[in-house]
N, C-alpha and C positions, 0 to 999 in steps of 0.2 A: 428566469425561464426554466420550465421543467425539461429535464433532458433525460436520456437513457444512459445510465451510470453502470458500467461493469466493474464491480468491486472485487479485485483480487485480494484475498486476505480478509474475508468478511467475518471471520470469527476470532480474529486476533484482537489484541489490547486496544488497538484504534478502530480496526474495522467493526467490531462489535458495538462501538459506539456511533459509529458513522451510519450503520444501517438505518436505525430509527430517525435519525437527524436528516437523512437524505429522503426517506419516505415522507416525513413530515413536511419537507420543503417541496413535496410534489414531484419528485423525481422518480423515474421507473428504475428500480435497482435489481440487477443481476448479480446475486451474491455468490461468489465462488468459494466453495470449501472442497477439501479433499474427502470429507467425511460425510457419507450418506446420513449417518446418525445426527448430524447437526442441521440437516435440511428442515425438519419441522420447526425448530426454533426460528430459523430464518423466514419461513413461510409466515409464522406467527407475527413477525415484525413488519410484514407487508412486502417482503423482498421475494423475488423469484430465485429460488435456490439453483445454483448451478453446480453440479458435482463434477469436479475436473481437477487434475493436477497439472500445475504450471510446467512440469518436466515432461508431460505427455504432449509433446509439440502438435502432433497431428489433431489430438482431441482437443487441446486448447484453441487451435486455430479455428476448428469447426464450431466450438462453443461460442467464441467471440463473434464470429461472422454470423452465425445464427442469431445472436442477440442484437447485433448491428448497433453498437453504442455510439453515443456522442463522446463519451469520455471513458477511458479505461483508467481506473484509479488503483494504482499498484501500491498496496500497503502490505505486500508479503515480506515476511523476514522468517528466518528459521532460527530462533533463539532457544536456549535451554531454560527450564523452569527456574534454575538457581543462577543468580548473577555471577557467582564464582565459577561457574562451568563456561562462561563465555569463551575464554582463551582456547579450551579443549575443543570447542564446537565452531570455531570461526570459519572453517572451511565450508561448513553447511550453509552459513549465512552468506558467505561470499559466492557460493554457487547460486543461490536464489537471486542475488544482486546481479550476477552476470548472466548466466544461462536463462533464469526466469525473465529477466528484463528483456533479453534478445527475443525470447519466445512471445512475450506480450506485445512487443513492437512489430514483430513479424505477422502477428495475428491481426493487427489493424491495417496492415498494408493492403491498399485497394479500397478501403472504406474512407471515402474522401472527407467525411464529416468528423471522423474520429481523431481524438488527440489523446495523449497519455499525460497523467499527472502522477508523480511517483515519489515515495518516501526516500528521504536520505537523511543525513545526520549533520548537526551544526557545529560538531566538534572535530578536530584533527585526530587521526588515529595513528598509531605506531606504523612505520613503513612495513609492507608485507601484504599478504593475500587480501586481508580486510580492507586496507586502504586502496589497494588496486581495484577491488570490486566496487567501492564506492565511487572512485574516479570513473571507471567503466559505466556505471549506472547513469552518472550525471551527464557524462559526454554523450551517451547513446539517447538518452531522453531529449536533451537539448538539440541533438542533430536532426531530430524529427519534428521539432517545433513544440516539444512538450514543456512541462513545468515540473521543477524539482522543488520538493518541499523539504528543507533541511530543519528537522525538529531538534529542538533541545532534548535532553534526557528527560524521559516521561517520569512523572511522580503522580501519586493518587492510587485510589483503588485499583487492584489488578496489575500493578506495575512492580518493578523491583524495588521501589521507594514508596511503599503504601503510607506509611507515617512518618516520613523524614524528607528533607530536601536533598537531592543530589546537588553536586557542585554545578555551577553555571557552565554552559548554557543549559537551561532546563524549561520545562513547560508542563503545566498541569495536564493531564490526559484529556480532561474535559475540553479544556481551552484549545488544545491541539485538534480535537475532533471538531470543534465548531469553527475553528479558522481554516480547516481543510475544506469544509463545504463552501466557505466564502471564497476559497482560491480556485474553485473549479473553472471559472471563466477568466482566470488571470492570463495575461499575455505570456507568451513564452519566455522563460527565464528562470532565475532562482529565487524562491521566497524562503526567508528565514522565519521559523515559527517558534518563538521563545516567549517567556513571561516578560 
């Protein structure tokens, strides 16, 4: 069934693969990006670019309500370009998982048809802000009847592992994107997406 999908994180490693898959499946895609410079590419893929920052709470709520989605697909992360920099930047990703998730959930409040499907991880992390943020995201999404997608570590073009396999749990980035499209109508709960 064709739906209206508000894709937060449309230009990320998963989001950039999801846009054409969603459009080809007949969905109407509102593709959120912080960068106006990325809008023409999103348009060329058949999506409606939505220039917005997840931390601009008022702007985000207005954008989501205006688009009136059936699904908010939360694929936002804030990860560094280099894998080895992750420990130094984990607070940025923790913020997007907590504050960003809260803002997206608040943005669908009052939209009776809308539900949230959100990216999480399929492995345990060391105790601390990162693990706390993952737990917050999952609990918040499940509390509003959403779906949590626990992805394995991505590998393939554009990931931290373009030419090698990370340790399990892992999933090829194209497999992750395809299975995400399949998960849009999943009942509330947790889905693990791994090879």
